[in-house]
N, CA, C, O and the ligand as a Tripos MOL2 file, in Angstrom:
@<TRIPOS>MOLECULE
protein
  285   283    72     0     0
PROTEIN
NO_CHARGES

@<TRIPOS>ATOM
      1 N           0.8520   -1.2260    0.1160 N.3       1 MET1
      2 CA          0.1220   -0.0640   -0.0130 C.3       1 MET1
      3 C           0.8800    1.2360   -0.0860 C.2       1 MET1
      4 O           1.6110    1.5910    0.8390 O.2       1 MET1
      5 N           0.7220    1.8940   -1.1020 N.am      2 ILE2
      6 CA          1.6130    3.2340   -1.1400 C.3       2 ILE2
      7 C           0.7990    4.3520   -0.8700 C.2       2 ILE2
      8 O          -0.2790    4.5800   -1.4180 O.2       2 ILE2
      9 N           1.3720    5.0750    0.0320 N.am      3 ILE3
     10 CA          0.6570    6.3540    0.6730 C.3       3 ILE3
     11 C           1.7210    7.5790    0.5950 C.2       3 ILE3
     12 O           2.9040    7.5070    0.9280 O.2       3 ILE3
     13 N           1.1090    8.6130    0.1290 N.am      4 ASN4
     14 CA          1.9920    9.8430    0.1660 C.3       4 ASN4
     15 C           2.0340   10.5790    1.5090 C.2       4 ASN4
     16 O           1.0240   10.9910    2.0800 O.2       4 ASN4
     17 N           3.2320   10.7030    1.9450 N.am      5 PHE5
     18 CA          3.5140   11.4720    3.1420 C.3       5 PHE5
     19 C           4.2660   12.7680    2.9390 C.2       5 PHE5
     20 O           4.8730   13.0560    1.9070 O.2       5 PHE5
     21 N           4.1660   13.5390    4.0420 N.am      6 GLU6
     22 CA          5.1020   14.8310    4.0220 C.3       6 GLU6
     23 C           5.8240   14.8400    5.2200 C.2       6 GLU6
     24 O           5.3300   14.6360    6.3290 O.2       6 GLU6
     25 N           7.1130   15.1020    4.9600 N.am      7 CYS7
     26 CA          8.1110   15.1550    5.9650 C.3       7 CYS7
     27 C           7.9370   16.3430    6.9440 C.2       7 CYS7
     28 O           7.7090   17.4350    6.4240 O.2       7 CYS7
     29 N           8.0110   16.2750    8.2370 N.am      8 GLY8
     30 CA          7.9520   17.3760    9.0330 C.3       8 GLY8
     31 C           9.2280   18.1430    9.1950 C.2       8 GLY8
     32 O           9.2610   19.2500    9.7320 O.2       8 GLY8
     33 N          10.3380   17.4900    8.6890 N.am      9 LYS9
     34 CA         11.6200   18.1180    8.9240 C.3       9 LYS9
     35 C          12.1090   18.9710    7.5920 C.2       9 LYS9
     36 O          12.4290   20.1590    7.6370 O.2       9 LYS9
     37 N          12.1090   18.2740    6.5760 N.am     10 CYS10
     38 CA         12.5630   18.7650    5.3030 C.3      10 CYS10
     39 C          11.2690   19.3750    4.4270 C.2      10 CYS10
     40 O          11.4430   20.1360    3.4750 O.2      10 CYS10
     41 N          10.1080   18.9880    4.8250 N.am     11 LYS11
     42 CA          8.9170   19.5320    4.1800 C.3      11 LYS11
     43 C           8.5390   18.8990    2.8440 C.2      11 LYS11
     44 O           7.5790   19.2980    2.1840 O.2      11 LYS11
     45 N           9.2940   17.9470    2.4920 N.am     12 LYS12
     46 CA          9.1540   17.3360    1.1070 C.3      12 LYS12
     47 C           8.0700   16.1120    1.2390 C.2      12 LYS12
     48 O           7.8410   15.4990    2.2820 O.2      12 LYS12
     49 N           7.5040   15.9040    0.0780 N.am     13 LYS13
     50 CA          6.5190   14.9780   -0.0950 C.3      13 LYS13
     51 C           7.0590   13.6650   -0.7360 C.2      13 LYS13
     52 O           7.7990   13.7270   -1.7170 O.2      13 LYS13
     53 N           6.7000   12.5040   -0.1970 N.am     14 TYR14
     54 CA          7.1380   11.2360   -0.7820 C.3      14 TYR14
     55 C           6.1650   10.2550   -0.7590 C.2      14 TYR14
     56 O           5.1970   10.3460   -0.0030 O.2      14 TYR14
     57 N           6.3480    9.2080   -1.6080 N.am     15 ASP15
     58 CA          5.5490    8.0190   -1.6210 C.3      15 ASP15
     59 C           6.2370    7.0100   -0.7710 C.2      15 ASP15
     60 O           7.4600    6.8870   -0.8400 O.2      15 ASP15
     61 N           5.4650    6.2290    0.0830 N.am     16 TYR16
     62 CA          6.2060    5.1910    0.7310 C.3      16 TYR16
     63 C           5.1590    3.9900    0.7220 C.2      16 TYR16
     64 O           3.9460    4.1940    0.7460 O.2      16 TYR16
     65 N           5.6900    2.8100    0.6880 N.am     17 ASN17
     66 CA          4.9550    1.5310    0.6350 C.3      17 ASN17
     67 C           5.0110    1.1330    2.0880 C.2      17 ASN17
     68 O           6.0690    0.7130    2.5570 O.2      17 ASN17
     69 N           3.8860    1.2490    2.8480 N.am     18 VAL18
     70 CA          3.6520    1.0790    4.3240 C.3      18 VAL18
     71 C           3.2860   -0.4900    4.5110 C.2      18 VAL18
     72 O           3.2310   -0.9450    5.6540 O.2      18 VAL18
     73 N           3.0430   -1.2890    3.4180 N.am     19 LYS19
     74 CA          2.7210   -2.6950    3.4910 C.3      19 LYS19
     75 C           1.3210   -2.8460    3.9110 C.2      19 LYS19
     76 O           0.4840   -3.4090    3.2060 O.2      19 LYS19
     77 N           1.0740   -2.3390    5.0700 N.am     20 LYS20
     78 CA         -0.3350   -2.7840    5.5860 C.3      20 LYS20
     79 C          -0.7150   -1.5380    6.6330 C.2      20 LYS20
     80 O           0.1860   -1.0210    7.2930 O.2      20 LYS20
     81 N          -1.9640   -1.1290    6.7370 N.am     21 ILE21
     82 CA         -2.3860   -0.2030    7.5640 C.3      21 ILE21
     83 C          -3.6330   -0.6910    8.3730 C.2      21 ILE21
     84 O          -4.6130   -1.2620    7.8940 O.2      21 ILE21
     85 N          -3.4280   -0.3720    9.6590 N.am     22 CYS22
     86 CA         -4.5770   -0.7460   10.6760 C.3      22 CYS22
     87 C          -5.0020    0.5880   11.3690 C.2      22 CYS22
     88 O          -4.3320    1.6190   11.4320 O.2      22 CYS22
     89 N          -6.2800    0.3540   11.8890 N.am     23 MET23
     90 CA         -6.6480    1.5190   12.8830 C.3      23 MET23
     91 C          -6.9450    0.9290   14.0710 C.2      23 MET23
     92 O          -7.9560    0.2470   14.2390 O.2      23 MET23
     93 N          -5.9730    1.1890   15.0650 N.am     24 GLU24
     94 CA         -6.0970    0.7420   16.3460 C.3      24 GLU24
     95 C          -6.6980    1.8080   17.4380 C.2      24 GLU24
     96 O          -5.9880    2.7640   17.7500 O.2      24 GLU24
     97 N          -7.8360    1.6730   17.9510 N.am     25 ASN25
     98 CA         -8.3920    2.4860   18.8840 C.3      25 ASN25
     99 C          -8.4490    3.8650   18.1560 C.2      25 ASN25
    100 O          -7.9420    4.8210   18.7410 O.2      25 ASN25
    101 N          -8.9690    4.0360   17.0420 N.am     26 SER26
    102 CA         -9.0190    5.2820   16.1230 C.3      26 SER26
    103 C          -7.6710    5.8970   15.7800 C.2      26 SER26
    104 O          -7.6510    7.0400   15.3210 O.2      26 SER26
    105 N          -6.4940    5.1910   15.9780 N.am     27 LYS27
    106 CA         -5.2870    5.6550   15.6590 C.3      27 LYS27
    107 C          -4.6400    4.9300   14.4720 C.2      27 LYS27
    108 O          -4.5840    3.7000   14.5010 O.2      27 LYS27
    109 N          -4.1840    5.5650   13.5050 N.am     28 VAL28
    110 CA         -3.7210    4.7550   12.2640 C.3      28 VAL28
    111 C          -2.2780    4.3320   12.6470 C.2      28 VAL28
    112 O          -1.4100    5.0300   13.1720 O.2      28 VAL28
    113 N          -2.2190    3.0390   12.2690 N.am     29 VAL29
    114 CA         -0.9520    2.4030   12.3970 C.3      29 VAL29
    115 C          -0.2440    1.6410   11.2050 C.2      29 VAL29
    116 O          -0.7590    0.6450   10.6980 O.2      29 VAL29
    117 N           0.8820    2.1270   10.8150 N.am     30 PHE30
    118 CA          1.4270    1.7680    9.6040 C.3      30 PHE30
    119 C           2.4200    0.6020    9.9050 C.2      30 PHE30
    120 O           3.1910    0.6570   10.8640 O.2      30 PHE30
    121 N           2.3680   -0.4520    9.0480 N.am     31 ARG31
    122 CA          3.1210   -1.7050    9.3880 C.3      31 ARG31
    123 C           4.6740   -1.3240    9.1510 C.2      31 ARG31
    124 O           5.5300   -1.7830    9.9070 O.2      31 ARG31
    125 N           4.9910   -0.5140    8.1340 N.am     32 GLU32
    126 CA          6.4270   -0.0800    7.9280 C.3      32 GLU32
    127 C           6.3560    1.4500    8.2860 C.2      32 GLU32
    128 O           5.3950    2.1650    8.0050 O.2      32 GLU32
    129 N           7.4310    1.8420    8.9040 N.am     33 THR33
    130 CA          7.4020    3.3530    9.1440 C.3      33 THR33
    131 C           7.8540    4.0320    8.0240 C.2      33 THR33
    132 O           8.9150    3.7140    7.4860 O.2      33 THR33
    133 N           7.0530    5.0680    7.5590 N.am     34 PRO34
    134 CA          7.2530    5.7830    6.3300 C.3      34 PRO34
    135 C           8.4710    6.6210    6.5220 C.2      34 PRO34
    136 O           8.2690    7.7980    6.8230 O.2      34 PRO34
    137 N           9.5650    6.2590    6.4120 N.am     35 ILE35
    138 CA         10.9250    7.0180    6.6070 C.3      35 ILE35
    139 C          11.0240    7.9280    5.3990 C.2      35 ILE35
    140 O          10.7870    7.4550    4.2870 O.2      35 ILE35
    141 N          11.3620    9.2140    5.5410 N.am     36 CYS36
    142 CA         11.5570   10.1840    4.4920 C.3      36 CYS36
    143 C          12.5810    9.7300    3.4790 C.2      36 CYS36
    144 O          13.6920    9.3450    3.8420 O.2      36 CYS36
    145 N          12.2530    9.7670    2.3450 N.am     37 THR37
    146 CA         13.3550    9.2940    1.2130 C.3      37 THR37
    147 C          14.2810   10.2900    0.9480 C.2      37 THR37
    148 O          15.2150   10.0600    0.1790 O.2      37 THR37
    149 N          14.1340   11.4320    1.5170 N.am     38 PHE38
    150 CA         14.8930   12.7040    1.1770 C.3      38 PHE38
    151 C          15.9820   12.8820    2.2840 C.2      38 PHE38
    152 O          17.1650   12.9990    1.9640 O.2      38 PHE38
    153 N          15.5760   12.9010    3.5910 N.am     39 CYS39
    154 CA         16.3230   13.1230    4.7310 C.3      39 CYS39
    155 C          16.5000   11.9400    5.6280 C.2      39 CYS39
    156 O          17.5010   11.8580    6.3400 O.2      39 CYS39
    157 N          15.6310   11.0790    5.6230 N.am     40 GLY40
    158 CA         15.8100    9.8550    6.4280 C.3      40 GLY40
    159 C          14.9970   10.0620    7.7270 C.2      40 GLY40
    160 O          15.0690    9.1930    8.5960 O.2      40 GLY40
    161 N          14.2950   11.0610    7.8980 N.am     41 GLU41
    162 CA         13.5060   11.2520    8.9760 C.3      41 GLU41
    163 C          12.5790   10.1510    9.2620 C.2      41 GLU41
    164 O          11.9730    9.6730    8.3040 O.2      41 GLU41
    165 N          12.3550    9.6230   10.5750 N.am     42 ASP42
    166 CA         11.4960    8.5020   10.7250 C.3      42 ASP42
    167 C          10.4510    8.7430   11.8530 C.2      42 ASP42
    168 O           9.7570    7.8270   12.2930 O.2      42 ASP42
    169 N          10.3850    9.8830   12.2460 N.am     43 LYS43
    170 CA          9.3800   10.1920   13.3870 C.3      43 LYS43
    171 C           8.3850   11.3300   13.0270 C.2      43 LYS43
    172 O           7.1820   11.3180   13.2840 O.2      43 LYS43
    173 N           9.0610   12.2990   12.4020 N.am     44 ASP44
    174 CA          8.3370   13.6500   12.1870 C.3      44 ASP44
    175 C           7.8330   13.5780   10.7440 C.2      44 ASP44
    176 O           8.4620   14.0920    9.8190 O.2      44 ASP44
    177 N           6.5390   12.8450   10.5620 N.am     45 TYR45
    178 CA          6.0480   12.6780    9.2750 C.3      45 TYR45
    179 C           4.6180   12.8100    9.5110 C.2      45 TYR45
    180 O           4.2110   12.6580   10.6630 O.2      45 TYR45
    181 N           3.7300   13.0970    8.4860 N.am     46 PHE46
    182 CA          2.3000   13.0680    8.5050 C.3      46 PHE46
    183 C           1.7400   12.9960    7.0570 C.2      46 PHE46
    184 O           2.4610   13.3620    6.1290 O.2      46 PHE46
    185 N           0.4850   12.5380    6.8280 N.am     47 LEU47
    186 CA          0.0010   12.3350    5.6260 C.3      47 LEU47
    187 C          -0.2750   13.6990    5.0050 C.2      47 LEU47
    188 O          -0.8160   14.6620    5.5480 O.2      47 LEU47
    189 N           0.2020   13.6000    3.7560 N.am     48 SER48
    190 CA          0.0220   14.8150    2.7830 C.3      48 SER48
    191 C          -1.3860   14.9360    2.5300 C.2      48 SER48
    192 O          -2.1420   14.0940    3.0130 O.2      48 SER48
    193 N          -1.8570   15.9320    1.7930 N.am     49 GLU49
    194 CA         -3.1960   16.0440    1.2460 C.3      49 GLU49
    195 C          -3.4860   14.9530    0.3740 C.2      49 GLU49
    196 O          -4.6030   14.4490    0.4900 O.2      49 GLU49
    197 N          -2.6680   14.4690   -0.5110 N.am     50 LYS50
    198 CA         -2.8300   13.3560   -1.3260 C.3      50 LYS50
    199 C          -2.9480   12.1070   -0.4940 C.2      50 LYS50
    200 O          -3.8670   11.3090   -0.6800 O.2      50 LYS50
    201 N          -1.9480   11.9230    0.4940 N.am     51 GLY51
    202 CA         -2.1620   10.7990    1.2640 C.3      51 GLY51
    203 C          -3.4110   10.6860    2.1560 C.2      51 GLY51
    204 O          -3.7510    9.5850    2.5890 O.2      51 GLY51
    205 N          -4.0560   11.7380    2.4200 N.am     52 GLN52
    206 CA         -5.3660   11.7800    3.1600 C.3      52 GLN52
    207 C          -6.3650   11.1740    2.2310 C.2      52 GLN52
    208 O          -7.1200   10.2680    2.5830 O.2      52 GLN52
    209 N          -6.3520   11.7000    1.0240 N.am     53 GLY53
    210 CA         -7.2210   11.1840   -0.1170 C.3      53 GLY53
    211 C          -7.3280    9.7640   -0.1840 C.2      53 GLY53
    212 O          -8.3800    9.1260   -0.2190 O.2      53 GLY53
    213 N          -5.8290    9.1820   -0.2030 N.am     54 GLU54
    214 CA         -5.6780    7.8640   -0.5200 C.3      54 GLU54
    215 C          -6.0240    6.9630    0.7670 C.2      54 GLU54
    216 O          -6.2920    5.7670    0.6500 O.2      54 GLU54
    217 N          -6.0020    7.5410    1.8370 N.am     55 MET55
    218 CA         -6.2940    6.8530    3.1280 C.3      55 MET55
    219 C          -7.8530    6.6580    3.0890 C.2      55 MET55
    220 O          -8.3670    5.6100    3.4770 O.2      55 MET55
    221 N          -8.6040    7.7490    2.5870 N.am     56 THR56
    222 CA        -10.1450    7.6950    2.6810 C.3      56 THR56
    223 C         -10.5400    6.6700    1.6100 C.2      56 THR56
    224 O         -11.4640    5.8770    1.7960 O.2      56 THR56
    225 N          -9.7690    6.7120    0.4160 N.am     57 GLU57
    226 CA        -10.1940    5.6630   -0.5010 C.3      57 GLU57
    227 C         -10.0230    4.1590    0.0120 C.2      57 GLU57
    228 O         -10.8850    3.2920   -0.1380 O.2      57 GLU57
    229 N          -8.8520    3.9830    0.6070 N.am     58 LEU58
    230 CA         -8.5290    2.6520    1.1180 C.3      58 LEU58
    231 C          -9.7040    2.3770    2.1270 C.2      58 LEU58
    232 O         -10.3660    1.3500    1.9750 O.2      58 LEU58
    233 N          -9.9590    3.1490    3.0340 N.am     59 MET59
    234 CA        -11.0420    3.0230    4.0280 C.3      59 MET59
    235 C         -12.1450    2.5320    3.4130 C.2      59 MET59
    236 O         -12.5720    1.4240    3.7390 O.2      59 MET59
    237 N         -12.7530    3.2770    2.4520 N.am     60 PHE60
    238 CA        -13.8150    3.1840    1.8240 C.3      60 PHE60
    239 C         -13.9550    1.7810    1.0140 C.2      60 PHE60
    240 O         -15.0710    1.2960    0.8280 O.2      60 PHE60
    241 N         -12.8460    1.1890    0.5700 N.am     61 GLU61
    242 CA        -12.7540   -0.0030   -0.0560 C.3      61 GLU61
    243 C         -12.5210   -1.1630    0.8990 C.2      61 GLU61
    244 O         -12.4010   -2.3310    0.5320 O.2      61 GLU61
    245 N         -12.4660   -0.7170    2.2220 N.am     62 GLY62
    246 CA        -12.3060   -1.8950    3.3270 C.3      62 GLY62
    247 C         -11.0530   -2.4860    3.3170 C.2      62 GLY62
    248 O         -10.9340   -3.6660    3.6480 O.2      62 GLY62
    249 N          -9.9580   -1.7100    2.9280 N.am     63 LYS63
    250 CA         -8.6900   -2.2710    2.8930 C.3      63 LYS63
    251 C          -7.8680   -1.9690    4.1750 C.2      63 LYS63
    252 O          -6.7390   -2.4390    4.3180 O.2      63 LYS63
    253 N          -8.4650   -1.1640    5.1180 N.am     64 ILE64
    254 CA         -7.8030   -0.8100    6.2250 C.3      64 ILE64
    255 C          -8.4420   -1.7510    7.4440 C.2      64 ILE64
    256 O          -9.6540   -1.7010    7.6550 O.2      64 ILE64
    257 N          -7.7310   -2.4550    8.0920 N.am     65 LYS65
    258 CA         -8.2050   -3.2130    9.0730 C.3      65 LYS65
    259 C          -8.5020   -2.4140   10.3910 C.2      65 LYS65
    260 O          -7.6380   -1.7190   10.9260 O.2      65 LYS65
    261 N          -9.6240   -2.5370   10.8250 N.am     66 ILE66
    262 CA         -9.9820   -1.7660   12.1290 C.3      66 ILE66
    263 C          -9.9380   -2.6660   13.3750 C.2      66 ILE66
    264 O         -10.6760   -3.6330   13.5630 O.2      66 ILE66
    265 N          -9.0690   -2.2670   14.1230 N.am     67 VAL67
    266 CA         -8.8240   -3.1610   15.4650 C.3      67 VAL67
    267 C          -9.3040   -2.2250   16.6910 C.2      67 VAL67
    268 O          -8.6420   -1.3190   17.1970 O.2      67 VAL67
    269 N         -10.4700   -2.5990   17.0180 N.am     68 ASP68
    270 CA        -10.8080   -1.6260   18.1760 C.3      68 ASP68
    271 C         -10.7880   -2.3860   19.4720 C.2      68 ASP68
    272 O         -11.3880   -3.4570   19.5550 O.2      68 ASP68
    273 N         -10.1350   -1.8900   20.4690 N.am     69 ASP69
    274 CA         -9.9880   -2.7500   21.8650 C.3      69 ASP69
    275 C         -10.9120   -1.9610   22.7880 C.2      69 ASP69
    276 O         -10.6500   -0.8800   23.3150 O.2      69 ASP69
    277 N         -11.9690   -2.6300   22.8930 N.am     70 LEU70
    278 CA        -13.1100   -2.0320   23.5290 C.3      70 LEU70
    279 C         -13.1510   -2.3360   25.1210 C.2      70 LEU70
    280 O         -14.0430   -1.9720   25.8870 O.2      70 LEU70
    281 N         -11.9830   -3.0890   25.4550 N.am     71 SER71
    282 CA        -11.8540   -3.4460   26.9780 C.3      71 SER71
    283 C         -11.3220   -2.2750   27.7030 C.2      71 SER71
    284 O         -11.1380   -2.3320   28.9180 O.2      71 SER71
    285 ZN         12.5840   14.7390    5.1360 Zn       72 ZN72
@<TRIPOS>BOND
     1     1     2 1
     2     2     3 1
     3     3     4 2
     4     3     5 am
     5     5     6 1
     6     6     7 1
     7     7     8 2
     8     7     9 am
     9     9    10 1
    10    10    11 1
    11    11    12 2
    12    11    13 am
    13    13    14 1
    14    14    15 1
    15    15    16 2
    16    15    17 am
    17    17    18 1
    18    18    19 1
    19    19    20 2
    20    19    21 am
    21    21    22 1
    22    22    23 1
    23    23    24 2
    24    23    25 am
    25    25    26 1
    26    26    27 1
    27    27    28 2
    28    27    29 am
    29    29    30 1
    30    30    31 1
    31    31    32 2
    32    31    33 am
    33    33    34 1
    34    34    35 1
    35    35    36 2
    36    35    37 am
    37    37    38 1
    38    38    39 1
    39    39    40 2
    40    39    41 am
    41    41    42 1
    42    42    43 1
    43    43    44 2
    44    43    45 am
    45    45    46 1
    46    46    47 1
    47    47    48 2
    48    47    49 am
    49    49    50 1
    50    50    51 1
    51    51    52 2
    52    51    53 am
    53    53    54 1
    54    54    55 1
    55    55    56 2
    56    55    57 am
    57    57    58 1
    58    58    59 1
    59    59    60 2
    60    59    61 am
    61    61    62 1
    62    62    63 1
    63    63    64 2
    64    63    65 am
    65    65    66 1
    66    66    67 1
    67    67    68 2
    68    67    69 am
    69    69    70 1
    70    70    71 1
    71    71    72 2
    72    71    73 am
    73    73    74 1
    74    74    75 1
    75    75    76 2
    76    75    77 am
    77    77    78 1
    78    78    79 1
    79    79    80 2
    80    79    81 am
    81    81    82 1
    82    82    83 1
    83    83    84 2
    84    83    85 am
    85    85    86 1
    86    86    87 1
    87    87    88 2
    88    87    89 am
    89    89    90 1
    90    90    91 1
    91    91    92 2
    92    91    93 am
    93    93    94 1
    94    94    95 1
    95    95    96 2
    96    95    97 am
    97    97    98 1
    98    98    99 1
    99    99   100 2
   100    99   101 am
   101   101   102 1
   102   102   103 1
   103   103   104 2
   104   103   105 am
   105   105   106 1
   106   106   107 1
   107   107   108 2
   108   107   109 am
   109   109   110 1
   110   110   111 1
   111   111   112 2
   112   111   113 am
   113   113   114 1
   114   114   115 1
   115   115   116 2
   116   115   117 am
   117   117   118 1
   118   118   119 1
   119   119   120 2
   120   119   121 am
   121   121   122 1
   122   122   123 1
   123   123   124 2
   124   123   125 am
   125   125   126 1
   126   126   127 1
   127   127   128 2
   128   127   129 am
   129   129   130 1
   130   130   131 1
   131   131   132 2
   132   131   133 am
   133   133   134 1
   134   134   135 1
   135   135   136 2
   136   135   137 am
   137   137   138 1
   138   138   139 1
   139   139   140 2
   140   139   141 am
   141   141   142 1
   142   142   143 1
   143   143   144 2
   144   143   145 am
   145   145   146 1
   146   146   147 1
   147   147   148 2
   148   147   149 am
   149   149   150 1
   150   150   151 1
   151   151   152 2
   152   151   153 am
   153   153   154 1
   154   154   155 1
   155   155   156 2
   156   155   157 am
   157   157   158 1
   158   158   159 1
   159   159   160 2
   160   159   161 am
   161   161   162 1
   162   162   163 1
   163   163   164 2
   164   163   165 am
   165   165   166 1
   166   166   167 1
   167   167   168 2
   168   167   169 am
   169   169   170 1
   170   170   171 1
   171   171   172 2
   172   171   173 am
   173   173   174 1
   174   174   175 1
   175   175   176 2
   176   175   177 am
   177   177   178 1
   178   178   179 1
   179   179   180 2
   180   179   181 am
   181   181   182 1
   182   182   183 1
   183   183   184 2
   184   183   185 am
   185   185   186 1
   186   186   187 1
   187   187   188 2
   188   187   189 am
   189   189   190 1
   190   190   191 1
   191   191   192 2
   192   191   193 am
   193   193   194 1
   194   194   195 1
   195   195   196 2
   196   195   197 am
   197   197   198 1
   198   198   199 1
   199   199   200 2
   200   199   201 am
   201   201   202 1
   202   202   203 1
   203   203   204 2
   204   203   205 am
   205   205   206 1
   206   206   207 1
   207   207   208 2
   208   207   209 am
   209   209   210 1
   210   210   211 1
   211   211   212 2
   212   211   213 am
   213   213   214 1
   214   214   215 1
   215   215   216 2
   216   215   217 am
   217   217   218 1
   218   218   219 1
   219   219   220 2
   220   219   221 am
   221   221   222 1
   222   222   223 1
   223   223   224 2
   224   223   225 am
   225   225   226 1
   226   226   227 1
   227   227   228 2
   228   227   229 am
   229   229   230 1
   230   230   231 1
   231   231   232 2
   232   231   233 am
   233   233   234 1
   234   234   235 1
   235   235   236 2
   236   235   237 am
   237   237   238 1
   238   238   239 1
   239   239   240 2
   240   239   241 am
   241   241   242 1
   242   242   243 1
   243   243   244 2
   244   243   245 am
   245   245   246 1
   246   246   247 1
   247   247   248 2
   248   247   249 am
   249   249   250 1
   250   250   251 1
   251   251   252 2
   252   251   253 am
   253   253   254 1
   254   254   255 1
   255   255   256 2
   256   255   257 am
   257   257   258 1
   258   258   259 1
   259   259   260 2
   260   259   261 am
   261   261   262 1
   262   262   263 1
   263   263   264 2
   264   263   265 am
   265   265   266 1
   266   266   267 1
   267   267   268 2
   268   267   269 am
   269   269   270 1
   270   270   271 1
   271   271   272 2
   272   271   273 am
   273   273   274 1
   274   274   275 1
   275   275   276 2
   276   275   277 am
   277   277   278 1
   278   278   279 1
   279   279   280 2
   280   279   281 am
   281   281   282 1
   282   282   283 1
   283   283   284 2
@<TRIPOS>SUBSTRUCTURE
     1 MET1         2 RESIDUE 1 A MET
     2 ILE2         6 RESIDUE 1 A ILE
     3 ILE3        10 RESIDUE 1 A ILE
     4 ASN4        14 RESIDUE 1 A ASN
     5 PHE5        18 RESIDUE 1 A PHE
     6 GLU6        22 RESIDUE 1 A GLU
     7 CYS7        26 RESIDUE 1 A CYS
     8 GLY8        30 RESIDUE 1 A GLY
     9 LYS9        34 RESIDUE 1 A LYS
    10 CYS10       38 RESIDUE 1 A CYS
    11 LYS11       42 RESIDUE 1 A LYS
    12 LYS12       46 RESIDUE 1 A LYS
    13 LYS13       50 RESIDUE 1 A LYS
    14 TYR14       54 RESIDUE 1 A TYR
    15 ASP15       58 RESIDUE 1 A ASP
    16 TYR16       62 RESIDUE 1 A TYR
    17 ASN17       66 RESIDUE 1 A ASN
    18 VAL18       70 RESIDUE 1 A VAL
    19 LYS19       74 RESIDUE 1 A LYS
    20 LYS20       78 RESIDUE 1 A LYS
    21 ILE21       82 RESIDUE 1 A ILE
    22 CYS22       86 RESIDUE 1 A CYS
    23 MET23       90 RESIDUE 1 A MET
    24 GLU24       94 RESIDUE 1 A GLU
    25 ASN25       98 RESIDUE 1 A ASN
    26 SER26      102 RESIDUE 1 A SER
    27 LYS27      106 RESIDUE 1 A LYS
    28 VAL28      110 RESIDUE 1 A VAL
    29 VAL29      114 RESIDUE 1 A VAL
    30 PHE30      118 RESIDUE 1 A PHE
    31 ARG31      122 RESIDUE 1 A ARG
    32 GLU32      126 RESIDUE 1 A GLU
    33 THR33      130 RESIDUE 1 A THR
    34 PRO34      134 RESIDUE 1 A PRO
    35 ILE35      138 RESIDUE 1 A ILE
    36 CYS36      142 RESIDUE 1 A CYS
    37 THR37      146 RESIDUE 1 A THR
    38 PHE38      150 RESIDUE 1 A PHE
    39 CYS39      154 RESIDUE 1 A CYS
    40 GLY40      158 RESIDUE 1 A GLY
    41 GLU41      162 RESIDUE 1 A GLU
    42 ASP42      166 RESIDUE 1 A ASP
    43 LYS43      170 RESIDUE 1 A LYS
    44 ASP44      174 RESIDUE 1 A ASP
    45 TYR45      178 RESIDUE 1 A TYR
    46 PHE46      182 RESIDUE 1 A PHE
    47 LEU47      186 RESIDUE 1 A LEU
    48 SER48      190 RESIDUE 1 A SER
    49 GLU49      194 RESIDUE 1 A GLU
    50 LYS50      198 RESIDUE 1 A LYS
    51 GLY51      202 RESIDUE 1 A GLY
    52 GLN52      206 RESIDUE 1 A GLN
    53 GLY53      210 RESIDUE 1 A GLY
    54 GLU54      214 RESIDUE 1 A GLU
    55 MET55      218 RESIDUE 1 A MET
    56 THR56      222 RESIDUE 1 A THR
    57 GLU57      226 RESIDUE 1 A GLU
    58 LEU58      230 RESIDUE 1 A LEU
    59 MET59      234 RESIDUE 1 A MET
    60 PHE60      238 RESIDUE 1 A PHE
    61 GLU61      242 RESIDUE 1 A GLU
    62 GLY62      246 RESIDUE 1 A GLY
    63 LYS63      250 RESIDUE 1 A LYS
    64 ILE64      254 RESIDUE 1 A ILE
    65 LYS65      258 RESIDUE 1 A LYS
    66 ILE66      262 RESIDUE 1 A ILE
    67 VAL67      266 RESIDUE 1 A VAL
    68 ASP68      270 RESIDUE 1 A ASP
    69 ASP69      274 RESIDUE 1 A ASP
    70 LEU70      278 RESIDUE 1 A LEU
    71 SER71      282 RESIDUE 1 A SER
    72 ZN72       285 GROUP 0 **** ****
């Protein structure tokens, strides 16, 4: 699953194959950490506008596993 991210450090946008996406307690969890392909940042990243659209699409297609821990 390739999603578009934006790096919080160098502000560049990049595509990253995160392999799998889950929703755990309303929090998005990526199987692979989307490391910035420009500067290597692995913590300060967020979904770009394009990425948000891609996420919405995947959600709509039921490709994002939702794991809700209700306990
Ligand atoms: Zn970067």
